[in-house]
C-alpha positions as CSV (number, residue, x, y, z in Angstrom):
1,X,103.2,128.6,88.2
2,X,101.9,125.4,87.8
3,X,100.9,124.3,84.1
4,X,97.5,124.8,83.8
5,X,96.5,121.5,82.8
6,X,98.5,119.5,85.9
7,X,96.2,122.5,87.9
8,X,93.2,121.2,86.5
9,X,94.1,117.1,86.2
10,X,95.1,118.4,90.1
11,X,91.3,119.2,90.9
12,X,89.8,116.1,89.2
13,X,92.0,113.0,90.2
14,X,91.4,111.9,93.6
15,X,93.4,114.0,95.8
16,X,97.8,112.6,96.3
17,X,97.3,110.7,93.2
18,X,99.8,113.2,90.9
19,X,102.1,112.5,93.9
20,X,102.7,109.1,93.0
21,X,101.4,108.5,89.2
22,X,101.9,110.5,86.1
23,X,99.2,111.5,84.2
24,X,100.1,109.7,80.4
25,X,97.2,109.6,78.2
26,X,93.3,110.8,78.0
27,X,91.1,109.1,75.7
28,X,87.6,110.0,75.1
29,X,85.8,106.8,74.3
30,X,82.1,105.7,73.5
31,X,82.3,104.3,76.9
32,X,83.4,107.3,78.3
33,X,86.7,108.7,79.7
34,X,90.2,107.2,80.4
35,X,92.7,108.0,82.3
36,X,96.2,106.6,81.7
37,X,98.5,107.1,85.2
38,X,101.8,105.4,85.7
39,X,103.4,104.9,89.2
40,X,106.6,106.9,89.5
41,X,110.1,105.6,89.5
42,X,110.6,106.5,93.0
43,X,111.9,103.7,95.8
44,X,109.4,102.7,98.3
45,X,110.5,103.9,101.6
46,X,111.0,100.2,102.9
47,X,113.1,99.9,100.9
48,X,115.2,103.7,100.5
49,X,118.7,102.0,102.2
50,X,119.0,98.9,99.2
51,X,120.0,99.2,95.7
52,X,116.9,98.5,93.5
53,X,116.6,98.3,90.3
54,X,113.4,99.2,88.4
55,X,111.7,95.7,86.6
56,X,109.1,98.3,84.2
57,X,105.3,98.3,84.9
58,X,102.4,95.6,86.4
59,X,99.6,95.0,83.3
60,X,97.2,97.9,84.1
61,X,94.1,97.9,86.6
62,X,90.6,99.6,85.5
63,X,89.2,101.8,88.1
64,X,85.4,103.1,87.8
65,X,85.9,107.0,89.2
66,X,83.6,109.7,89.5
67,X,82.1,110.6,86.1
68,X,83.0,114.2,84.8
69,X,80.5,116.5,82.7
70,X,78.4,113.4,82.4
71,X,81.1,111.0,81.1
72,X,82.1,107.6,83.1
73,X,85.7,108.1,83.9
74,X,87.9,104.9,83.9
75,X,91.3,105.2,85.6
76,X,93.8,102.7,83.5
77,X,96.6,102.6,86.5
78,X,100.1,100.8,85.9
79,X,102.2,100.3,89.3
80,X,105.6,99.7,89.2
81,X,108.1,97.1,90.3
82,X,111.3,96.4,91.6
83,X,114.3,93.9,92.0
84,X,116.0,93.9,95.0
85,X,119.6,93.8,94.1
86,X,121.0,92.3,97.2
87,X,118.2,89.3,96.7
88,X,116.7,89.0,93.3
89,X,112.9,89.7,95.2
90,X,110.8,91.6,93.2
91,X,108.5,94.0,94.9
92,X,105.9,96.8,94.5
93,X,105.2,99.8,97.0
94,X,103.2,98.7,100.3
95,X,100.2,101.2,100.2
96,X,99.5,100.4,103.6
97,X,102.9,102.4,104.6
98,X,102.1,104.9,102.4
99,X,98.4,106.2,103.2
100,X,100.3,107.0,106.9
101,X,102.5,108.9,105.7
102,X,102.4,112.8,105.2
103,X,101.4,113.1,101.8
104,X,98.6,111.5,100.8
105,X,95.0,111.4,103.0
106,X,93.6,108.5,104.8
107,X,90.9,108.1,102.1
108,X,93.0,107.9,99.1
109,X,95.5,105.8,100.8
110,X,92.3,103.5,101.7
111,X,91.5,103.9,98.2
112,X,94.0,102.6,96.9
113,X,94.7,99.5,99.3
114,X,91.2,98.6,98.9
115,X,92.0,98.4,95.0
116,X,95.7,96.6,95.3
117,X,95.1,94.8,98.5
């Protein structure tokens, strides 16, 4: 059985978000809720055949989401970056490729694409 808190978060957050991001913290501020998420350390599909090393997270991006119980909601998302060991190139996940896959809805893929380009 799934953790009830995780199940509730899955229902409240954009569909597919928790497939790629881990819920780190929820803060209630005067301005509303802040939901902090970090990208999971899964190697991007297009680099699966290469050796990558995680190089931490990019600064958080705050995105307004639908209100919950009359409170404004900000998703504070931190994306991961990796170094390709053979070339030294720094890479991030390509959200165009992700939303074409089966693990995420097109709507959510376009949502992320609009945010991260």
